[in-house]
Structures are given as C-alpha cells and as structure tokens.
C-alpha positions as CSV (number, residue, x, y, z in Angstrom):
1,M,0.0,0.0,0.0
2,P,1.5,3.4,-1.0
3,N,2.4,5.8,1.8
4,H,-0.2,8.4,0.8
5,K,-3.0,5.8,1.3
6,I,-1.6,4.9,4.7
7,K,-1.4,8.5,5.7
8,K,-5.0,9.1,4.5
9,Y,-6.3,6.2,6.6
10,L,-4.4,7.3,9.7
11,L,-5.7,10.8,9.3
12,L,-9.3,9.4,8.9
13,A,-8.9,7.3,12.0
14,L,-7.4,10.1,14.1
15,G,-10.1,12.5,12.8
16,T,-12.9,10.1,13.6
17,T,-11.5,9.4,17.1
18,S,-11.1,13.2,17.7
19,L,-14.7,13.8,16.4
20,G,-16.0,11.2,18.9
21,L,-14.1,12.7,21.8
22,G,-15.3,16.2,20.8
23,I,-18.9,15.0,20.8
24,L,-18.4,13.3,24.1
25,G,-16.9,16.6,25.4
26,I,-20.2,18.3,24.9
27,F,-21.7,16.1,27.6
28,V,-18.7,15.4,29.8
29,P,-17.7,18.6,31.7
30,L,-14.0,17.9,32.0
31,L,-13.5,16.8,28.4
32,P,-12.8,19.7,26.1
33,T,-14.8,19.9,22.8
34,T,-13.2,22.6,20.7
35,P,-9.7,21.2,20.6
36,F,-10.9,17.7,19.5
37,L,-13.2,19.2,16.9
38,L,-10.4,21.4,15.5
39,L,-8.1,18.3,15.3
40,A,-10.9,16.4,13.6
41,A,-11.3,19.2,11.1
42,A,-7.6,19.4,10.4
43,C,-7.4,15.6,9.9
44,F,-10.5,15.6,7.6
45,M,-9.2,18.6,5.6
46,R,-6.1,16.5,4.7
47,S,-7.9,13.2,4.1
48,S,-11.6,13.6,3.2
49,E,-13.0,16.8,1.7
50,Q,-16.5,15.3,2.1
51,L,-16.1,14.7,5.9
52,Y,-14.4,18.1,6.3
53,R,-17.3,19.9,4.6
54,W,-19.9,17.9,6.6
55,L,-18.1,18.8,9.9
56,I,-17.8,22.5,9.3
57,E,-21.3,22.8,7.9
58,H,-22.8,20.7,10.7
59,R,-25.7,22.5,12.5
60,Y,-24.2,22.0,16.0
61,L,-20.6,21.0,15.6
62,G,-19.6,23.4,12.9
63,S,-20.1,26.5,15.1
64,Y,-17.2,25.4,17.4
65,I,-14.8,25.3,14.4
66,R,-16.2,28.4,12.6
67,N,-16.0,30.4,15.8
68,Y,-12.3,29.5,16.2
69,H,-11.3,29.9,12.5
70,E,-13.3,33.0,11.6
71,H,-13.3,34.9,14.9
72,K,-10.6,33.3,17.0
73,A,-13.4,32.7,19.5
74,I,-14.3,30.0,22.0
75,T,-17.4,29.6,24.1
76,R,-17.0,30.3,27.8
77,R,-18.0,26.7,28.6
78,A,-15.3,25.4,26.2
79,L,-12.8,27.8,27.7
80,A,-13.6,26.7,31.2
81,A,-13.4,23.0,30.3
82,A,-10.1,23.5,28.4
83,L,-8.5,25.4,31.3
84,L,-9.7,22.9,33.9
85,T,-8.5,19.9,31.9
86,L,-5.2,21.6,31.0
87,W,-4.4,22.5,34.6
88,A,-5.6,19.2,36.1
89,A,-3.5,17.2,33.6
90,M,-0.4,19.4,33.9
91,G,-0.7,19.6,37.6
92,Y,-0.8,15.9,38.0
93,V,2.2,15.4,35.6
94,I,4.2,18.2,37.2
95,I,3.6,17.0,40.8
96,W,3.5,13.2,40.5
97,V,5.1,12.2,37.2
98,A,7.9,14.5,36.1
99,Q,11.1,13.8,37.9
100,H,13.4,16.6,36.7
101,V,13.1,20.2,37.7
102,L,13.7,21.4,34.1
103,L,10.9,19.2,32.8
104,R,8.6,20.5,35.4
105,L,9.5,24.1,34.5
106,A,9.0,23.4,30.8
107,L,5.6,21.9,31.4
108,L,4.6,24.8,33.6
109,A,5.7,27.2,30.8
110,V,3.6,25.3,28.2
111,A,0.6,25.4,30.5
112,V,1.0,29.1,31.1
113,A,1.4,29.8,27.4
114,V,-1.6,27.8,26.4
115,T,-3.6,29.5,29.2
116,V,-2.6,32.9,27.9
117,H,-3.5,31.9,24.3
118,L,-6.9,30.7,25.4
119,L,-7.7,33.7,27.5
120,R,-6.8,36.0,24.6
121,L,-9.4,34.4,22.4
122,N,-12.7,36.2,21.9
123,K,-15.6,34.8,23.8
124,A,-18.3,33.4,21.6
125,S,-21.9,32.9,22.6
126,S,-22.9,29.3,23.2
C-alpha cells in the first residue's frame, strides 16, 4: 500500500476518534470539545473533503470550528473546560510524574502559554 494511502487512513482514523471525543466533550464537563473538533477538522481537511465539509457545515458542531477559525473565538463553557482539563493534567504530571526540575518548569511554561492563548481568544456565545 502506498504511503499516501496509509497517511490518509491514519488521518481518517485520528479525525474520527477526535470527532468522537469532541462530541463526548459536549456532555462530559472535563473533556474539552473545541480542541478535539479542531483536530478532527484538520485531519479531515487532509484526508476527506466530504467529511471536512460535513463537519464545518454541521448544525451544532460546525459552530465550534467556525468560531475559532473565523473569529478566533471560543465559548465560555469550552474555555472553562479546556483550562480545567489543562491544569488538572499538567498539575498531575508536574507534581506526580515529572522527575526533573527542568521538565517541570518546561511543562509549567507550556501550561501558562496555552492559558494565555486561550484567555486572549474572543468569547463566543454558546
């Protein structure tokens, strides 16, 4: 099987998994929706024009992607879920998993940078 076919199938699998997690994130408070839907859109953009178009034009899911792409916006609920998930995961890794001080500092810097990026986004209505 040629490499481009393998890449297409891997992107479709990752996009489908991300889409599922994004949909689940709508109902599970600690699971972020927007990052998974953005990842799904990016994967579908490179693997299936039909799935990409379906996702961005979807009545409910498309708004998450359009808000981010067109307005650099995120809903307050998505922002809260993303920040809570980010800091819970990073806090756990920094305190309990990472052994080296430099790794802990690097992870802390990433968490702060992502937080600043998210807080600078416009707030979209739900």
